[in-house]
MARDOMI-821308 format. One record per residue: residue in three letters; z, y, x of N, C-alpha, C in turn. Coordinates in pm, whole numbers, padded with zeros to 5 digits, always signed. Layout:
BEGIN
ALAZYXZYXZYX...
***
This chain:
BEGIN
MET-02263-03766-03564-02399-03762-03559-02478-03881-03584PHE-02428-03997-03523-02516-04119-03577-02462-04160-03707LEU-02352-04133-03742-02293-04194-03852-02402-04140-03973THR-02454-04029-03967-02512-03988-04087-02672-03981-04040GLY-02710-04035-03940-02850-04023-03898-02941-04137-03946PRO-03055-04120-03946-03140-04240-04012-03127-04361-03942VAL-03057-04458-04002-02992-04562-03933-03116-04648-03885ALA-03088-04729-03783-03182-04818-03721-03316-04752-03714VAL-03315-04669-03614-03424-04565-03595-03544-04640-03591ILE-03516-04757-03528-03624-04862-03531-03590-04962-03638SER-03680-05002-03732-03659-05113-03821-03745-05203-03807GLY-03727-05333-03810-03837-05422-03792-03808-05505-03916GLU-03885-05644-03923-03860-05721-04025-03728-05791-03993GLU-03658-05816-04112-03519-05863-04076-03454-05970-04181ASP-03376-06055-04124-03329-06145-04241-03216-06065-04275SER-03203-06073-04417-03102-05982-04477-02990-06056-04550ALA-02953-06155-04473-02848-06247-04527-02727-06191-04559SER-02674-06093-04463-02565-06017-04483-02596-05883-04558PRO-02524-05884-04690-02551-05770-04761-02484-05638-04707LEU-02396-05654-04601-02336-05538-04561-02450-05471-04457HIS-02522-05554-04406-02632-05516-04294-02743-05449-04383HIS-02768-05503-04500-02880-05484-04583-02863-05324-04639VAL-02720-05318-04690-02690-05190-04756-02676-05079-04648ASN-02608-05112-04550-02569-04996-04467-02649-04963-04358HIS-02758-05048-04322-02817-05034-04190-02979-05000-04208GLY-03013-04975-04345-03143-04917-04350-03241-05033-04302ILE-03196-05156-04316-03285-05278-04257-03373-05299-04374ILE-03502-05346-04317-03614-05373-04408-03611-05541-04419SER-03613-05589-04545-03602-05730-04555-03732-05792-04531PRO-03728-05923-04510-03832-05993-04414-03962-05981-04458CYS-04003-05969-04582-04136-05987-04623-04207-05864-04641SER-04138-05765-04618-04171-05595-04656-04141-05512-04539LEU-04247-05456-04465-04221-05329-04397-04216-05228-04474ASP-04282-05236-04593-04301-05137-04687-04202-05113-04795ALA-04095-05178-04787-03991-05163-04898-03961-05031-04951GLY-03948-05031-05075-03952-04918-05160-03810-04859-05131PRO-03794-04745-05201-03682-04652-05180-03525-04731-05203ASP-03562-04819-05289-03419-04919-05343-03388-05014-05231ALA-03505-05045-05147-03465-05156-05066-03438-05097-04925VAL-03466-04993-04902-03427-04925-04773-03323-04804-04783VAL-03211-04821-04720-03108-04732-04744-03112-04672-04601ILE-03135-04544-04601-03119-04483-04469-03008-04421-04450GLY-02933-04418-04363-02794-04330-04359-02683-04445-04360MET-02596-04442-04253-02500-04532-04263-02382-04462-04323THR-02297-04525-04414-02201-04463-04496-02071-04501-04430ARG-02048-04637-04388-01914-04677-04363-01885-04699-04233ILE-01968-04767-04154-01928-04810-04017-01979-04733-03914PRO-01897-04659-03812-01966-04608-03706-01997-04705-03600VAL-02103-04800-03618-02144-04888-03528-02270-04816-03438VAL-02311-04913-03354-02424-04853-03271-02549-04901-03340GLU-02565-04823-03452-02696-04850-03550-02805-04842-03469ASN-02803-04781-03346-02925-04743-03288-02883-04742-03131PRO-02850-04843-03071-02815-04823-02926-02923-04761-02860GLN-03044-04801-02906-03167-04718-02851-03224-04695-02984TYR-03309-04782-03024-03398-04737-03144-03437-04869-03218PHE-03393-04985-03195-03458-05123-03232-03354-05187-03341ARG-03426-05244-03443-03364-05340-03509-03425-05468-03504HIS-03399-05573-03591-03421-05706-03555-03580-05729-03568GLY-03627-05829-03478-03764-05860-03483-03811-05965-03584HIS-03920-05993-03565-04008-06073-03681-03949-06220-03682ASN-03936-06281-03586-03901-06432-03589-03752-06448-03565CYS-03696-06481-03687-03554-06504-03705-03497-06642-03634ASN-03616-06719-03595-03563-06850-03554-03574-06864-03388LYS-03563-06750-03331-03586-06768-03166-03482-06823-03125PRO-03499-06880-03000-03395-06948-02930-03280-06829-02899ALA-03170-06865-02884-03042-06778-02841-03077-06669-02732THR-03047-06558-02738-03090-06473-02631-02975-06468-02516TYR-03004-06474-02401-02882-06441-02295-02854-06302-02275VAL-02757-06243-02284-02747-06095-02259-02682-06096-02149GLN-02729-06029-02026-02658-06000-01910-02523-05922-01932HIS-02409-05984-01881-02287-05920-01877-02245-05849-01733VAL-02213-05717-01755-02191-05636-01651-02035-05628-01625LYS-01974-05648-01501-01848-05621-01477-01787-05501-01492ARG-01678-05443-01563-01624-05313-01584-01607-05249-01450ARG-01570-05331-01330-01527-05272-01221-01651-05220-01134ASP-01764-05284-01188-01911-05257-01126-01975-05123-01166ILE-01907-05056-01268-01954-04938-01359-01860-04822-01292VAL-01930-04725-01246-01849-04602-01218-01897-04495-01273LEU-01825-04422-01359-01897-04304-01439-01882-04187-01350LYS-02004-04118-01361-02000-03994-01289-01998-03862-01370ARG-02061-03861-01487-02059-03728-01565-02098-03778-01717GLU-02054-03702-01793-02065-03730-01943-02199-03654-01982LEU-02291-03720-02053-02437-03672-02069-02444-03637-02225GLY-02350-03668-02309-02370-03639-02453-02244-03708-02545GLU-02241-03700-02662-02156-03758-02736-02219-03769-02895GLY-02174-03886-02968-02218-03897-03095-02118-03962-03152ALA-02151-04010-03297-02066-04078-03391-02007-04213-03319PHE-02097-04274-03228-02068-04413-03196-01988-04409-03069GLY-01983-04287-02989-01910-04285-02876-01974-04193-02770LYS-01948-04201-02652-01998-04113-02543-02121-04191-02448VAL-02189-04082-02423-02319-04147-02317-02282-04075-02180PHE-02275-04169-02048-02251-04123-01950-02358-04150-01849LEU-02362-04072-01740-02440-04116-01622-02341-04188-01544ALA-02378-04297-01473-02320-04381-01411-02377-04441-01280GLU-02291-04497-01187-02329-04587-01083-02308-04721-01129CYS-02408-04817-01100-02366-04960-01119-02401-05048-01014TYR-02284-05129-00975-02304-05207-00866-02334-05340-00909ASN-02411-05412-00822-02451-05564-00829-02552-05580-00953LEU-02637-05484-00975-02701-05500-01092-02837-05538-01056SER-02885-05491-00942-03033-05504-00876-03020-05599-00751PRO-03082-05696-00744-03085-05793-00604-03114-05736-00494THR-03194-05619-00514-03254-05533-00402-03165-05409-00356LYS-03072-05371-00467-02999-05249-00414-02863-05264-00435ASP-02793-05214-00359-02632-05231-00369-02582-05161-00486LYS-02624-05049-00522-02593-04979-00635-02706-04870-00687MET-02698-04861-00815-02816-04787-00882-02764-04669-00992LEU-02824-04579-01005-02796-04501-01127-02834-04559-01256VAL-02740-04549-01361-02768-04595-01485-02727-04496-01596VAL-02747-04515-01719-02693-04437-01847-02610-04554-01921VAL-02494-04521-01957-02402-04604-02027-02385-04544-02164LYS-02362-04631-02256-02346-04574-02398-02223-04671-02446THR-02113-04580-02479-01986-04654-02515-01990-04672-02667LEU-01900-04768-02729-01876-04787-02851-01726-04771-02867LYS-01680-04658-02928-01528-04665-02946-01480-04714-03055ASP-01349-04763-03070-01273-04811-03155-01372-04917-03260PRO-01419-05023-03197-01499-05082-03289-01420-05189-03396THR-01477-05200-03473-01426-05298-03598-01501-05424-03559LEU-01448-05525-03651-01522-05650-03607-01673-05651-03640ALA-01682-05582-03750-01843-05572-03793-01914-05509-03696ALA-01855-05372-03633-01913-05325-03521-01939-05410-03407ARG-01837-05486-03374-01879-05568-03268-01985-05675-03285LYS-01989-05720-03403-02105-05809-03418-02244-05750-03385ASP-02236-05624-03471-02362-05544-03454-02388-05521-03304PHE-02303-05500-03230-02314-05451-03088-02377-05565-03027GLN-02350-05699-03051-02382-05833-03002-02530-05824-03034ARG-02546-05824-03157-02699-05836-03213-02793-05745-03159GLU-02746-05626-03155-02826-05506-03091-02870-05553-02941ALA-02767-05602-02860-02779-05625-02728-02872-05766-02733GLU-02872-05832-02814-02965-05959-02794-03104-05892-02804LEU-03125-05818-02916-03245-05752-02957-03308-05672-02833LEU-03232-05602-02790-03270-05503-02659-03322-05592-02546THR-03246-05690-02537-03276-05804-02413-03412-05841-02415ASN-03461-05870-02553-03585-05944-02585-03700-05819-02571LEU-03667-05695-02573-03773-05592-02563-03787-05557-02408GLN-03906-05621-02366-03907-05581-02223-04053-05538-02201HIS-04069-05418-02163-04213-05353-02153-04210-05215-02053GLU-04299-05210-01981-04313-05090-01870-04284-04957-01958HIS-04317-04935-02065-04316-04818-02135-04192-04825-02255ILE-04105-04906-02255-03978-04902-02323-03870-04895-02234VAL-03762-04819-02252-03656-04775-02156-03593-04910-02135LYS-03569-04958-02021-03506-05070-01981-03348-05086-02022PHE-03335-05200-02077-03181-05238-02109-03134-05331-02019TYR-03018-05309-01949-02973-05408-01845-02863-05481-01896GLY-02783-05463-01989-02687-05556-02028-02566-05477-02092VAL-02456-05553-02106-02345-05519-02185-02198-05536-02075CYS-02116-05461-02109-01982-05497-02059-01875-05478-02200VAL-01831-05609-02202-01739-05625-02335-01591-05673-02293ASP-01565-05691-02146-01438-05709-02103-01337-05586-02140GLY-01288-05586-02235-01208-05436-02278-01287-05352-02344ASP-01213-05226-02368-01261-05131-02433-01278-05012-02344PRO-01386-04904-02401-01469-04938-02494-01592-05030-02447LEU-01660-05100-02559-01767-05172-02533-01885-05083-02480ILE-01961-05111-02391-02080-05059-02323-02190-05120-02312MET-02291-05040-02323-02422-05088-02313-02497-05011-02182VAL-02560-05083-02094-02605-05002-01988-02766-05011-01990PHE-02826-04902-01971-02973-04870-01954-03003-04803-01832GLU-03136-04807-01810-03191-04744-01686-03172-04586-01708TYR-03177-04530-01605-03163-04376-01589-03307-04329-01567MET-03352-04215-01654-03474-04157-01642-03441-04018-01579LYS-03490-03993-01457-03464-03877-01390-03474-03732-01466HIS-03588-03717-01530-03624-03594-01587-03576-03586-01721GLY-03492-03669-01767-03455-03656-01920-03565-03664-02026ASP-03552-03605-02135-03627-03614-02252-03757-03554-02233LEU-03870-03605-02318-04007-03541-02290-04006-03408-02336ASN-03933-03387-02466-03950-03262-02504-03904-03135-02429LYS-03807-03164-02353-03740-03085-02250-03847-03060-02129PHE-03915-03180-02086-03980-03200-01980-04112-03096-02039LEU-04178-03104-02130-04303-03027-02147-04274-02871-02178ARG-04137-02855-02230-04105-02702-02246-04095-02651-02095ALA-04043-02733-02029-04024-02687-01866-04132-02661-01793HIS-04261-02731-01828-04382-02731-01772-04487-02652-01845GLY-04449-02561-01932-04537-02514-02010-04575-02348-01951PRO-04661-02288-02014-04699-02155-01963-04580-02060-01988ASP-04491-02072-02075-04375-01990-02118-04269-02021-02021ALA-04264-02128-01940-04143-02179-01872-04132-02099-01761MET-04001-02041-01734-03944-01955-01632-03865-02015-01552ILE-03855-01991-01408-03759-02036-01327-03693-01904-01283LEU-03548-01938-01237-03468-01839-01199-03442-01845-01056VAL-03468-01744-00961-03451-01726-00835-03334-01621-00811ASP-03231-01647-00765-03131-01526-00737-03110-01448-00877GLY-03114-01509-00973-03098-01449-01104-03249-01367-01158GLN-03343-01381-01090-03463-01310-01114-03562-01403-01170PRO-03631-01388-01291-03733-01483-01340-03832-01482-01278LEU-03916-01577-01231-04034-01602-01152-04110-01698-01249GLN-04238-01675-01260-04310-01766-01338-04340-01902-01265SER-04302-02007-01359-04304-02142-01298-04450-02174-01299ASN-04479-02248-01172-04630-02303-01153-04632-02429-01174GLY-04549-02507-01228-04555-02639-01259-04638-02677-01375GLU-04738-02597-01435-04783-02624-01567-04865-02750-01570LEU-04844-02822-01689-04909-02944-01694-05059-02935-01731GLY-05150-03005-01680-05292-03017-01690-05336-03125-01784LEU-05456-03099-01840-05502-03206-01910-05501-03353-01886SER-05540-03367-01762-05516-03539-01713-05368-03567-01731GLN-05278-03486-01712-05122-03540-01695-05096-03549-01851MET-05143-03457-01948-05121-03483-02084-05171-03601-02142LEU-05290-03638-02098-05337-03774-02134-05262-03886-02092HIS-05217-03867-01975-05165-03978-01898-05021-04020-01973ILE-04950-03908-02018-04838-03911-02096-04859-03994-02231ALA-04974-03941-02292-04995-03981-02422-05032-04128-02417THR-05117-04167-02324-05137-04303-02280-05033-04391-02284GLN-04924-04348-02204-04809-04433-02185-04708-04442-02306ILE-04735-04359-02390-04644-04372-02515-04734-04472-02618ALA-04848-04432-02614-04934-04541-02717-04925-04679-02649SER-04914-04710-02507-04897-04845-02463-04739-04901-02504GLY-04647-04818-02511-04522-04866-02561-04529-04917-02707MET-04612-04826-02781-04621-04845-02921-04695-04970-02961VAL-04806-05007-02865-04884-05118-02903-04776-05241-02882TYR-04698-05247-02776-04601-05339-02769-04491-05366-02888LEU-04461-05268-02930-04361-05244-03034-04443-05319-03156ALA-04562-05281-03177-04638-05329-03289-04653-05476-03289THR-04672-05541-03155-04692-05679-03143-04574-05744-03168GLN-04458-05682-03142-04319-05733-03176-04267-05717-03312HIS-04362-05657-03402-04328-05614-03534-04191-05524-03571PHE-04210-05442-03494-04109-05316-03477-04161-05188-03537VAL-04085-05141-03624-04115-05005-03658-04007-04911-03608HIS-04056-04824-03533-03960-04720-03483-03887-04627-03579ARG-03960-04542-03660-03932-04460-03768-03887-04317-03699ASP-03871-04301-03583-03817-04183-03529-03905-04145-03403LEU-04020-04167-03396-04112-04138-03278-04140-03994-03268ALA-04084-03941-03154-04118-03796-03120-04093-03771-02980THR-04133-03666-02929-04115-03633-02766-03965-03640-02706ARG-03878-03617-02822-03740-03604-02816-03690-03721-02771ASN-03760-03821-02812-03700-03971-02783-03780-04055-02712CYS-03858-03990-02613-03930-04042-02503-03859-03982-02382LEU-03843-04049-02263-03793-04018-02146-03883-04014-02021VAL-03867-03919-01953-03950-03920-01818-03869-03949-01699GLY-03941-04018-01603-03905-04070-01484-03970-04003-01361ASN-03982-04078-01235-04050-04014-01137-04175-04063-01146GLY-04281-03968-01085-04405-03996-01085-04480-03977-01218LEU-04416-03909-01308-04466-03894-01450-04474-04004-01528LEU-04366-04116-01493-04375-04221-01572-04290-04175-01701VAL-04346-04237-01811-04286-04186-01957-04261-04340-02031LYS-04155-04344-02095-04096-04462-02181-04045-04413-02312ILE-04051-04497-02395-03998-04490-02553-03852-04510-02521GLY-03759-04423-02579-03605-04477-02574-03544-04367-02564ASP-03437-04357-02633-03332-04226-02642-03188-04309-02637PHE-03098-04230-02626-02968-04292-02608-02880-04223-02726GLY-02950-04179-02832-02870-04151-02955-02820-04026-02952MET-02866-03954-02868-02794-03805-02888-02908-03689-02944SER-03033-03734-02968-03115-03621-03023-03074-03565-03158ARG-02988-03628-03238-02969-03562-03367-02848-03452-03345ASP-02787-03461-03227-02703-03360-03170-02794-03236-03117ILE-02853-03273-03029-02924-03160-02934-03050-03128-03024TYR-03120-03189-03093-03215-03149-03162-03201-03149-03317SER-03077-03095-03347-03052-03102-03500-03163-03033-03597THR-03228-02912-03535-03328-02854-03633-03447-02934-03648ASP-03450-03049-03595-03561-03152-03612-03528-03229-03729TYR-03406-03239-03786-03383-03322-03886-03323-03249-04009TYR-03383-03304-04113-03366-03238-04249-03261-03311-04330ARG-03148-03257-04366-03024-03336-04433-03070-03346-04568VAL-03074-03473-04613-03098-03500-04748-02977-03557-04822GLY-02944-03503-04920-02826-03556-04998-02701-03585-04918GLY-02664-03492-04849-02545-03494-04770-02515-03580-04652GLN-02601-03682-04681-02578-03787-04567-02710-03809-04476THR-02803-03850-04535-02934-03888-04454-02986-03768-04379MET-03011-03783-04252-03080-03678-04177-03245-03746-04116LEU-03329-03671-04182-03475-03738-04177-03562-03634-04080PRO-03646-03679-04004-03723-03609-03919-03843-03584-03992ILE-03842-03514-04100-03973-03493-04180-04096-03437-04129ARG-04063-03343-04001-04181-03298-03951-04288-03404-03872TRP-04214-03515-03861-04300-03613-03783-04327-03740-03877MET-04300-03721-04016-04301-03830-04105-04425-03816-04197ALA-04481-03940-04213-04598-03957-04307-04552-03934-04444PRO-04648-03906-04547-04633-03871-04660-04558-03993-04736GLU-04587-04123-04727-04527-04224-04788-04381-04252-04724SER-04348-04201-04622-04222-04230-04571-04147-04095-04644ILE-04186-03991-04658-04098-03888-04708-04077-03908-04850MET-04177-03940-04913-04196-03964-05078-04109-04091-05112TYR-04134-04228-05050-04095-04330-05081-04006-04422-05001ARG-03980-04344-04875-03913-04425-04771-03981-04550-04718LYS-04121-04542-04719-04197-04655-04674-04220-04628-04534PHE-04179-04716-04443-04197-04729-04311-04272-04839-04262SER-04374-04816-04159-04442-04929-04124-04515-04873-03982THR-04565-04975-03929-04653-04936-03799-04745-04821-03807GLU-04804-04811-03945-04905-04712-03975-04821-04570-03994SER-04719-04576-04036-04627-04448-04027-04585-04419-03905ASP-04580-04512-03816-04547-04484-03681-04676-04403-03617VAL-04794-04466-03656-04909-04399-03606-04924-04241-03640TRP-04883-04221-03758-04876-04078-03807-04778-04006-03697SER-04665-04038-03687-04573-03989-03586-04645-03973-03447PHE-04695-04062-03420-04776-04048-03275-04881-03933-03283GLY-04935-03899-03395-05043-03797-03398-04944-03672-03381VAL-04828-03660-03429-04751-03548-03407-04681-03525-03270ILE-04661-03648-03227-04641-03647-03071-04736-03597-02975LEU-04880-03632-03018-04992-03580-02945-04986-03410-02957TRP-04964-03379-03080-04969-03218-03112-04845-03160-03015GLU-04735-03221-03016-04615-03165-02930-04660-03160-02768ILE-04724-03265-02729-04768-03257-02586-04882-03143-02548PHE-04953-03121-02645-05075-03031-02627-05030-02886-02660THR-04905-02869-02711-04851-02736-02742-04728-02739-02638TYR-04707-02790-02545-04589-02800-02453-04467-02817-02506GLY-04440-02894-02613-04310-02911-02673-04275-02831-02798LYS-04368-02756-02860-04356-02665-02953-04285-02765-03079GLN-04205-02699-03164-04164-02786-03287-04285-02780-03392PRO-04325-02918-03449-04435-02894-03561-04389-02801-03679TRP-04480-02740-03697-04474-02648-03832-04341-02556-03797TYR-04331-02497-03682-04228-02420-03630-04212-02287-03715GLN-04310-02254-03771-04309-02159-03883-04248-02155-04016LEU-04240-02289-04038-04213-02315-04188-04055-02375-04199ALA-04013-02337-04300-03863-02416-04342-03891-02570-04389ASN-03787-02646-04375-03810-02798-04411-03863-02801-04537ASN-03821-02734-04656-03883-02769-04782-04026-02720-04775GLU-04061-02633-04721-04199-02583-04692-04280-02677-04611VAL-04231-02748-04530-04294-02854-04450-04322-02971-04539ILE-04235-03000-04616-04279-03121-04719-04357-03088-04820GLU-04358-02971-04863-04460-02925-04935-04614-02930-04887CYS-04618-02904-04769-04740-02869-04693-04782-03034-04674ILE-04706-03104-04631-04755-03252-04604-04805-03312-04723MET-04725-03288-04832-04755-03359-04970-04885-03296-05026GLN-04916-03175-04977-05045-03099-05027-05159-03158-04952GLY-05144-03225-04831-05232-03291-04762-05284-03185-04637ARG-05213-03088-04609-05239-02995-04489-05198-03071-04371VAL-05261-03042-04247-05226-03094-04127-05205-02972-04019LEU-05135-03017-03905-05104-02928-03799-05264-02869-03748GLU-05247-02747-03710-05370-02706-03659-05405-02734-03521ARG-05528-02739-03458-05564-02799-03324-05507-02697-03219PRO-05421-02739-03153-05344-02670-03038-05459-02585-02958ARG-05437-02481-02911-05529-02385-02821-05599-02471-02709ILE-05531-02555-02649-05579-02601-02510-05625-02752-02546CYS-05629-02786-02669-05661-02938-02706-05813-02969-02719PRO-05863-03044-02651-06016-03083-02669-06025-03129-02792LYS-06142-03104-02855-06183-03156-02999-06153-03319-02996GLU-06185-03399-02891-06172-03530-02892-06043-03583-02921VAL-05951-03515-02857-05805-03532-02891-05749-03490-03022TYR-05800-03385-03081-05772-03350-03210-05821-03441-03302ASP-05941-03504-03267-05972-03605-03374-05911-03717-03389ILE-05830-03761-03255-05736-03876-03275-05618-03832-03356MET-05571-03714-03336-05457-03666-03434-05498-03683-03572LEU-05626-03625-03628-05682-03618-03749-05674-03792-03810GLY-05702-03867-03706-05721-04009-03750-05582-04061-03775CYS-05481-04009-03700-05351-04039-03734-05288-03990-03863TRP-05348-03879-03888-05286-03815-04012-05387-03838-04139GLN-05455-03957-04173-05518-03982-04293-05410-04037-04394ARG-05430-03964-04505-05340-03984-04615-05310-04132-04667GLU-05393-04216-04649-05377-04361-04677-05339-04435-04568PRO-05228-04498-04535-05177-04571-04435-05302-04660-04359GLN-05364-04728-04447-05472-04822-04399-05596-04747-04338GLN-05618-04623-04373-05707-04544-04313-05693-04503-04177ARG-05569-04505-04128-05530-04441-03996-05574-04537-03882LEU-05613-04456-03781-05643-04537-03630-05533-04638-03622ASN-05582-04742-03543-05489-04853-03521-05463-04804-03368ILE-05328-04829-03347-05240-04773-03234-05335-04857-03097LYS-05384-04961-03119-05453-05025-02987-05566-04959-02954ASP-05645-04925-03069-05757-04840-03041-05728-04703-02986ILE-05626-04638-03039-05590-04496-02981-05550-04508-02841GLN-05493-04622-02808-05446-04641-02656-05577-04634-02570LYS-05686-04733-02621-05814-04749-02555-05877-04612-02533ILE-05879-04525-02641-05959-04396-02635-05892-04308-02552LEU-05753-04307-02539-05701-04214-02447-05695-04260-02303TYR-05695-04390-02288-05719-04435-02140-05859-04403-02096ALA-05952-04423-02177-06095-04387-02125-06106-04226-02109MET-06042-04136-02187-06046-03999-02174-05981-03957-02056GLY-05864-04040-02025-05816-04000-01894-05879-04016-01776LYS-05962-04134-01781-06050-04159-01663-06160-04066-01657ALA-06198-03975-01758-06315-03903-01766-06282-03753-01767THR-06146-03716-01727-06085-03594-01757-06143-03483-01672PRO-06202-03502-01558-06266-03400-01482-06377-03328-01554VAL-06429-03408-01644-06542-03334-01721-06478-03246-01821TYR-06376-03273-01884-06292-03199-01972-06231-03075-01903LEU-06185-03104-01786-06126-02980-01710-06227-02871-01685ASP-06347-02925-01654-06447-02840-01609-06485-02734-01745ILE-06476-02816-01876-06526-02740-01973-06390-02628-02022LEU-06272-02686-01999-06170-02602-02006-06172-02484-01909GLY-06221-02493-01810-06217-02384-01711-06100-02369-01644
***
């Protein structure tokens, strides 16, 4: 799965001293987040590495002091059940001891790397350093690594309610719950204030990524996770290409692109930037306000590309206030520099969240 996915689903500015990294990892060279199709190779062809232990590649400043990555002892990790599998290895729910000073043990998600080559091991270390440096309340927390023996392991926080797409579908008008095998209408439908709260948190995580000079390249509700109290964070464990395979369009046998979430310049020229992430955020908003529908669900992949290239945009969801749809339209401006700034988006959404009772009255 990951072997053929869009590599480095987050790409940042990167020193490209190693030709191996440059060719195989879709990494963008230092001066250009808008590298053209020749400079950005998406799709890893040779090494089954953790090209996306979560979603990030190297940051802006290549002269940072060395990062200390926390090491977790293998005996402190107790695997509970398998959550999924990809080209990199398996993902498990686990209990971890001695991780938190306040708790004896805690639930975590561990991602394993099987049969690592030397290059894969180097990559693993590099990714771990990178993830250690990314600390934000709306980015899934990375705890550390276990490298004494095989497989190599990365340890992440556990988010109780799983991915946001699944969560939206489970809390929509069509969600059914089964009691003794009989369907009952679920009454856990999300309201406007909750939708705005979800969107504001994702925008907050994106503001942080932008300040760190990171470009995500695969922002979608399937790559956000939900915890207790409707806490939402950006981060995935690299399984969405398996579980949500219809969200990706296979190009040229290898590359799988999430075209329904991609800006025109990303589809046409493989140009990825903070602005193309903003385009994807507009699609995330649309997903939230449709309770997790697939964008352009009525169209085939090649028709979606045609639509986007013609300048067509997704229609306003039925329950979406005009003000929210205006944000979507601001994200979907054809020219990247014309799009709304992610900081401004976060401020607008936050202000709307504080004023939701008015909107709720309007919606009846």
